[in-house]
VEXROLUM-797736 format. One record per residue (C-alpha): residue number from 1; y, z negated, x negated. Coordinates in steps of 0.001 Angstrom, whole numbers. Layout:
<rs>
(NUM,(Y,Z,X))
...
</rs>
This chain:
<rs>
(1,(107249,-39851,-119639))
(2,(108460,-36296,-120110))
(3,(111443,-34989,-118173))
(4,(109129,-32776,-116149))
(5,(106866,-35677,-115368))
(6,(109890,-37735,-114391))
(7,(110964,-34997,-112021))
(8,(107503,-34956,-110534))
(9,(107744,-38687,-109980))
(10,(111199,-38320,-108455))
(11,(109899,-35886,-105883))
(12,(107548,-38567,-104715))
(13,(110238,-41003,-103726))
(14,(109988,-39925,-100075))
(15,(106975,-39588,-97798))
(16,(105707,-36040,-97296))
(17,(102317,-34650,-96407))
(18,(100304,-34089,-99590))
(19,(99525,-30447,-100366))
(20,(97732,-30867,-103713))
(21,(94302,-31160,-102146))
(22,(91529,-30817,-104741))
(23,(93609,-28892,-107297))
(24,(93994,-30299,-110807))
(25,(97031,-32445,-111577))
(26,(98791,-31139,-114682))
(27,(100589,-33354,-117227))
(28,(103863,-31936,-115918))
(29,(103050,-33256,-112443))
(30,(101929,-36698,-113623))
(31,(103590,-39821,-112255))
(32,(102760,-43442,-111514))
(33,(101821,-46489,-113584))
(34,(98448,-48099,-114299))
(35,(99761,-51344,-112786))
(36,(99867,-49622,-109390))
(37,(96074,-49665,-109396))
(38,(95934,-53455,-109535))
(39,(97762,-53750,-106218))
(40,(95771,-50908,-104696))
(41,(92341,-52340,-105522))
(42,(93445,-55829,-104557))
(43,(94730,-54605,-101192))
(44,(91655,-52587,-100233))
(45,(89349,-55580,-100791))
(46,(91545,-58352,-99356))
(47,(90191,-57860,-95846))
(48,(87638,-59269,-93429))
(49,(85019,-56659,-94333))
(50,(84823,-58280,-97787))
(51,(84365,-61709,-96189))
(52,(81771,-60203,-93855))
(53,(79860,-58814,-96835))
(54,(79873,-62148,-98665))
(55,(78666,-63921,-95531))
(56,(75393,-61958,-95673))
(57,(74326,-63958,-98751))
(58,(74227,-67287,-96882))
(59,(74277,-66360,-93196))
(60,(71546,-63677,-93367))
(61,(69600,-64273,-96598))
(62,(69885,-68077,-96535))
(63,(71151,-68718,-100074))
(64,(72993,-71882,-101050))
(65,(76632,-71319,-101946))
(66,(76128,-71871,-105731))
(67,(73312,-69291,-105795))
(68,(75416,-66897,-103742))
(69,(78333,-67298,-106162))
(70,(76107,-66484,-109158))
(71,(74850,-63311,-107454))
(72,(78333,-62284,-106307))
(73,(79969,-62768,-109712))
(74,(77182,-60963,-111574))
(75,(77252,-57981,-109225))
(76,(81039,-57727,-109296))
(77,(81245,-57798,-113090))
(78,(78845,-54859,-113319))
(79,(80311,-52924,-110412))
(80,(83948,-53399,-111408))
(81,(83230,-52363,-115007))
(82,(81920,-49076,-113611))
(83,(84958,-48735,-111351))
(84,(87270,-49309,-114318))
(85,(85392,-46772,-116446))
(86,(85377,-44057,-113797))
(87,(89044,-44713,-112994))
(88,(89866,-43469,-116501))
(89,(88303,-40111,-115608))
(90,(91318,-39358,-113431))
(91,(93549,-39704,-116494))
(92,(91281,-37499,-118622))
(93,(90743,-34685,-116162))
(94,(93383,-34907,-113411))
(95,(90752,-34003,-110811))
(96,(89271,-35728,-107759))
(97,(85940,-37332,-108614))
(98,(83848,-35018,-106469))
(99,(85371,-31889,-108016))
(100,(84966,-33370,-111489))
(101,(81273,-34106,-110867))
(102,(80501,-30385,-110950))
(103,(80632,-30762,-114734))
(104,(77456,-32857,-114620))
(105,(75614,-31784,-111455))
(106,(76445,-28075,-111134))
(107,(77945,-26266,-108169))
(108,(74964,-26556,-105836))
(109,(74076,-30101,-106866))
(110,(77646,-31264,-106576))
(111,(77993,-29762,-103112))
(112,(74971,-31770,-102007))
(113,(76339,-34964,-103585))
(114,(79856,-34323,-102261))
(115,(78484,-33969,-98748))
(116,(76646,-37279,-99189))
(117,(79932,-38817,-100327))
(118,(81598,-37365,-97248))
(119,(78970,-39245,-95207))
(120,(79677,-42342,-97312))
(121,(83385,-42142,-96529))
(122,(83213,-41883,-92784))
(123,(80371,-44422,-92633))
(124,(82575,-46978,-94381))
(125,(85436,-45941,-92142))
(126,(83260,-46759,-89131))
(127,(82156,-50126,-90525))
(128,(85696,-51283,-91308))
(129,(86994,-50065,-87962))
(130,(84267,-51908,-86049))
(131,(84982,-55130,-87972))
(132,(88694,-54863,-87192))
(133,(87982,-54102,-83540))
(134,(85740,-57166,-83209))
(135,(88551,-59434,-84371))
(136,(91131,-57713,-82175))
(137,(88740,-58236,-79269))
(138,(88235,-61925,-80128))
(139,(91953,-62716,-80429))
(140,(93655,-60380,-77962))
(141,(90848,-59819,-75476))
(142,(91153,-56016,-75761))
(143,(87911,-54114,-75297))
(144,(86013,-53110,-78427))
(145,(86299,-49415,-77539))
(146,(90094,-49603,-77166))
(147,(90369,-51415,-80513))
(148,(88183,-48848,-82277))
(149,(90152,-45879,-80892))
(150,(93553,-47430,-81611))
(151,(92696,-48364,-85203))
(152,(91245,-44900,-85798))
(153,(94452,-43133,-84760))
(154,(96650,-45271,-87033))
(155,(94362,-44859,-90045))
(156,(94003,-41092,-89744))
(157,(97775,-40607,-89536))
(158,(98322,-42545,-92791))
(159,(95513,-40681,-94599))
(160,(96918,-37292,-93531))
(161,(100217,-38037,-95280))
(162,(98236,-38429,-98485))
(163,(98111,-39972,-101945))
(164,(101696,-41070,-102497))
(165,(102145,-42796,-99165))
(166,(98783,-44530,-99630))
(167,(99879,-45942,-103004))
(168,(103206,-47139,-101572))
(169,(101615,-48608,-98442))
(170,(98939,-50455,-100418))
(171,(101648,-52172,-102522))
(172,(103141,-53642,-99341))
(173,(99713,-54469,-97903))
(174,(98772,-56288,-101110))
(175,(101485,-58947,-100869))
(176,(101069,-59622,-97172))
(177,(97272,-59672,-97194))
(178,(97165,-61794,-100350))
(179,(99382,-64455,-98773))
(180,(97490,-64588,-95461))
(181,(94043,-64724,-97027))
(182,(95167,-67359,-99536))
(183,(96153,-69558,-96571))
(184,(92835,-68771,-94871))
(185,(90961,-69789,-98029))
(186,(92823,-73107,-98237))
(187,(92230,-73866,-94539))
(188,(88530,-73010,-94862))
(189,(87946,-75226,-97889))
(190,(89912,-78087,-96308))
(191,(87909,-77924,-93069))
(192,(84368,-77631,-94472))
(193,(83384,-81088,-95796))
(194,(80545,-79861,-98023))
(195,(79169,-76540,-99213))
(196,(76310,-75128,-97099))
(197,(72846,-75585,-98584))
(198,(69980,-73112,-98700))
(199,(68157,-72224,-95475))
(200,(64375,-72295,-96215))
(201,(63469,-70277,-93098))
(202,(65833,-67409,-93933))
(203,(64826,-67488,-97605))
(204,(61160,-67159,-96660))
(205,(61945,-63977,-94712))
(206,(63369,-62237,-97808))
(207,(60921,-63297,-100522))
(208,(62333,-66697,-101401))
(209,(65270,-67647,-103589))
(210,(64787,-64897,-106182))
(211,(64421,-62231,-103473))
(212,(67587,-63425,-101736))
(213,(69585,-63447,-104988))
(214,(68475,-59925,-105899))
(215,(69166,-58678,-102369))
(216,(72644,-60199,-102578))
(217,(73298,-58498,-105925))
(218,(72253,-55156,-104407))
(219,(74424,-55684,-101323))
(220,(77502,-56493,-103424))
(221,(76886,-53525,-105735))
(222,(76555,-51227,-102751))
(223,(79853,-52549,-101394))
(224,(81479,-51462,-104652))
(225,(79493,-48218,-104996))
(226,(81653,-46250,-102596))
(227,(84849,-47403,-104318))
(228,(83414,-46415,-107702))
(229,(82887,-42845,-106510))
(230,(86499,-42725,-105273))
(231,(88086,-44359,-108307))
(232,(89362,-41283,-110127))
(233,(91066,-40000,-106967))
(234,(93759,-42674,-107368))
(235,(94338,-42348,-111114))
(236,(94421,-38535,-111409))
(237,(98178,-38453,-110940))
(238,(98443,-40441,-114202))
(239,(97185,-37483,-116237))
(240,(100020,-37697,-118745))
(241,(100018,-35679,-121964))
(242,(101398,-38513,-124154))
(243,(100024,-42019,-124792))
(244,(96880,-41116,-122907))
(245,(94649,-43713,-124589))
(246,(97087,-46513,-123782))
(247,(97341,-45307,-120197))
(248,(93541,-45219,-119925))
(249,(93286,-48811,-121162))
(250,(95876,-49873,-118608))
(251,(94055,-47967,-115857))
(252,(90724,-49560,-116804))
(253,(91956,-53155,-116842))
(254,(94157,-52900,-113759))
(255,(91361,-51296,-111725))
(256,(88745,-53744,-113036))
(257,(90806,-56895,-112496))
(258,(92248,-55865,-109126))
(259,(88813,-55089,-107715))
(260,(86971,-57993,-109379))
(261,(89443,-60697,-108343))
(262,(89722,-59564,-104731))
(263,(86018,-58842,-104176))
(264,(84787,-62046,-105795))
(265,(87397,-64234,-104112))
(266,(86737,-63136,-100537))
(267,(82995,-62655,-100884))
(268,(82759,-66273,-102009))
(269,(84903,-67335,-99025))
(270,(82550,-65310,-96825))
(271,(79530,-67037,-98355))
(272,(81063,-70449,-97605))
(273,(81849,-69568,-93976))
(274,(78619,-67631,-93421))
(275,(76496,-70674,-94098))
(276,(78277,-72706,-91398))
(277,(78091,-70379,-88353))
(278,(75477,-68512,-86311))
(279,(76122,-65053,-87708))
(280,(75574,-62503,-84930))
(281,(78785,-60456,-85162))
(282,(81792,-60332,-87536))
(283,(83880,-62211,-84977))
(284,(81654,-65266,-85504))
(285,(83488,-65732,-88818))
(286,(86733,-66232,-86897))
(287,(86487,-69985,-86667))
(288,(87702,-71855,-83609))
(289,(89202,-74599,-85761))
(290,(91939,-72378,-87220))
(291,(95381,-73704,-86166))
(292,(97266,-71868,-83438))
(293,(100269,-71072,-85639))
(294,(98017,-69101,-87988))
(295,(96433,-66810,-85404))
(296,(99288,-64294,-85150))
(297,(99624,-63611,-88911))
(298,(95824,-63562,-89149))
(299,(95382,-60910,-86466))
(300,(98098,-58810,-88134))
(301,(96234,-59228,-91431))
(302,(92973,-58211,-89764))
(303,(94514,-54991,-88470))
(304,(96246,-54200,-91775))
(305,(93103,-55212,-93657))
(306,(91169,-52658,-91632))
(307,(93730,-49922,-92245))
(308,(94134,-50682,-95969))
(309,(90635,-49634,-97158))
(310,(90095,-47039,-94465))
(311,(92979,-44820,-95450))
(312,(91244,-44560,-98830))
(313,(87926,-43865,-97120))
(314,(89438,-41066,-95054))
(315,(91456,-39611,-97936))
(316,(88596,-39557,-100454))
(317,(86048,-38449,-97858))
(318,(88314,-35539,-96987))
(319,(88441,-34564,-100678))
(320,(84634,-34820,-100775))
(321,(84394,-32564,-97736))
(322,(86474,-29949,-99558))
(323,(84332,-30346,-102693))
(324,(81166,-29800,-100628))
(325,(82395,-26329,-99698))
(326,(83814,-27068,-96238))
(327,(86793,-24718,-95962))
(328,(89805,-26460,-94488))
(329,(93052,-28084,-95535))
(330,(93078,-31688,-96725))
(331,(94784,-32930,-93546))
(332,(92220,-31100,-91429))
(333,(89405,-32706,-93419))
(334,(91065,-36105,-92837))
(335,(91072,-35427,-89092))
(336,(87398,-34440,-89253))
(337,(86520,-37596,-91208))
(338,(88348,-39820,-88742))
(339,(86772,-38048,-85768))
(340,(83221,-38402,-87083))
(341,(83927,-42002,-88113))
(342,(85167,-42729,-84590))
(343,(81931,-41402,-83083))
(344,(79815,-43501,-85461))
(345,(81919,-46586,-84671))
(346,(81367,-46171,-80954))
(347,(77623,-45688,-81425))
(348,(76950,-48440,-83978))
(349,(79143,-51424,-83076))
(350,(76264,-53220,-81371))
(351,(73706,-55058,-83560))
(352,(76354,-54918,-86258))
(353,(74860,-56972,-89073))
(354,(71503,-55207,-89140))
(355,(73149,-51770,-89027))
(356,(75591,-52839,-91735))
(357,(72855,-54099,-94049))
(358,(70831,-50892,-93623))
(359,(73889,-48745,-94335))
(360,(74791,-50679,-97475))
(361,(71330,-50227,-98930))
(362,(71007,-46555,-97988))
(363,(74326,-45703,-99612))
(364,(73269,-47576,-102742))
(365,(69991,-45649,-102932))
(366,(71790,-42285,-103196))
(367,(74878,-43429,-105112))
(368,(73663,-45442,-108086))
(369,(71377,-42836,-109743))
(370,(74510,-40694,-110214))
(371,(76317,-43164,-112424))
(372,(74230,-42880,-115641))
(373,(74571,-39089,-115621))
(374,(78335,-39330,-115055))
(375,(78774,-41930,-117810))
(376,(76498,-40328,-120417))
(377,(77812,-36818,-119778))
(378,(81410,-37988,-120140))
(379,(81049,-40287,-123150))
(380,(78756,-37900,-125075))
(381,(78633,-34344,-123646))
(382,(75086,-32983,-123527))
(383,(73202,-29676,-123592))
(384,(69847,-28910,-122029))
(385,(66700,-28910,-124164))
(386,(65318,-26057,-122077))
(387,(66359,-22421,-122338))
(388,(65857,-21756,-118627))
(389,(67564,-24855,-117202))
(390,(71302,-25451,-117347))
(391,(72408,-28967,-118300))
(392,(74129,-29374,-114923))
(393,(70813,-28633,-113194))
(394,(69229,-31287,-115421))
(395,(71903,-33705,-114208))
(396,(71134,-33007,-110555))
(397,(67373,-33243,-111125))
(398,(67878,-36540,-112979))
(399,(69713,-37935,-109955))
(400,(66950,-36677,-107658))
(401,(64254,-38201,-109875))
(402,(66085,-41536,-109769))
(403,(66241,-41504,-105966))
(404,(62576,-40507,-105560))
(405,(61294,-43052,-108078))
(406,(63270,-45827,-106388))
(407,(61509,-45339,-103026))
(408,(58578,-47731,-103743))
(409,(61160,-50476,-104380))
(410,(63102,-50021,-101121))
(411,(63010,-53211,-99066))
(412,(64459,-52483,-95629))
(413,(62258,-54305,-93158))
(414,(61554,-53303,-90392))
(415,(62726,-49723,-91066))
(416,(60943,-49120,-94371))
(417,(59358,-51257,-97079))
(418,(58143,-49520,-100236))
(419,(54768,-50178,-101831))
(420,(56129,-52390,-104618))
(421,(58509,-54308,-102345))
(422,(55709,-55002,-99867))
(423,(53566,-56645,-102557))
(424,(56409,-58371,-104422))
(425,(59091,-59503,-101935))
(426,(60319,-62005,-104532))
(427,(62000,-59058,-106300))
(428,(64161,-58336,-103262))
(429,(65391,-54743,-103407))
(430,(65770,-53608,-107031))
(431,(65774,-49913,-106202))
(432,(69392,-49463,-107375))
(433,(68419,-50524,-110889))
(434,(65189,-48507,-110898))
(435,(66966,-45389,-109658))
(436,(69740,-45667,-112244))
(437,(67258,-46407,-115064))
(438,(65015,-43438,-114219))
(439,(67995,-41082,-113889))
(440,(69290,-42203,-117307))
(441,(65902,-41779,-119016))
(442,(65264,-38329,-117512))
(443,(68767,-37143,-118436))
(444,(68540,-38454,-121997))
(445,(65056,-36999,-122568))
(446,(65911,-33587,-121099))
(447,(69205,-33172,-122989))
(448,(70636,-33602,-126471))
(449,(74195,-34386,-127593))
(450,(76360,-31293,-127802))
(451,(77370,-32183,-131385))
(452,(73758,-31858,-132511))
(453,(72347,-28440,-133497))
(454,(71794,-26474,-130295))
(455,(68281,-24991,-129913))
(456,(68083,-21245,-129425))
(457,(68638,-20386,-125788))
(458,(69908,-23830,-124801))
(459,(72636,-23810,-122170))
(460,(75751,-25944,-122877))
(461,(77376,-28067,-120204))
(462,(80422,-27009,-118235))
</rs>
């Protein structure tokens, strides 16, 4: 670390409101270690929302636990590899992800996508807040509305302070949450005499075993999709000038392992519990057989586990709001995100599981077609084949083509079922894969590598 970088790190020893906003982090301002990301990504996933997500596989789709585990592990390997890859972008560019994406989607396209990511952030904020409020209601008897409002205030205050306080807070959260949820895992496995088996009635409603497995894969990928779009926001302060490749390797593996271990662990626990209860609300996962001595640390973990991911949701959503062209300071954008998230929480806490499932799929539909463009454009910069179309416009149109072509594969009964999904329910909802595949093919066909001879009139990328 250079002396200047060390000084930058020293200035971060206290807690002050972040003023960097969406500006680029220079090598002189760099601080932090790749290992910090392991604790961060562990902490944001060691929470009841992760258990709630895993419970969908057995409690809603009717899978057996072994089938659920296969789907969960497969989805998390793919999703966490993407999170690790995109985390390295922060080291390369020193920019928030939504500002960086202008390189591949252009100013207009990126403003559209940044606004969608703003929606993604406060939607996840609402989901996590509602889950936390349900458990506070179950244990303390406080009304759901009071729990939602109280959790919102705490989370917004932490997010306003900014990046450095988030990193420091997540390190503390990691150890406490890890210990509590390890005890919960042991108590759960000791109490349940045998793993839940498949539920034929629920399986029949989603196209059988194959449909349920593919739906589970899509649900777990969507859970990770929002984190993937945020990933570079928490590595951009590691934009050192020296040893950059080693730092990138450390960033990749710490982000991958932290997210994979925590997501897989608690989603599997959720799948085990979900197959043993009538799953109507998240509080149904709070089993009556838990010992009395464990209830106090568990409720504290529930509250902290709600705050832990949501400060990231508010922080990154506020950066996305700025990237979309909304003119305000970062702390003002954080207030806006928390306020909108609060409204959504109060409107959507009833019929939770159906609303949650619909949200997860919708976010996946618009998120996953971005990833091939972001990966291809970064690993091998491209230029447009067409004189009249900039390569960033090609990137945006590739994303749009991916979303449009995925529509026939959407499987969101009773809201919308696409033509293919209606005829072949055994394929579940494979729209994420179709959207990403189409976006990749369109982008590759409409562009050429920048190192190749550039046709006359072709427009290079940003």
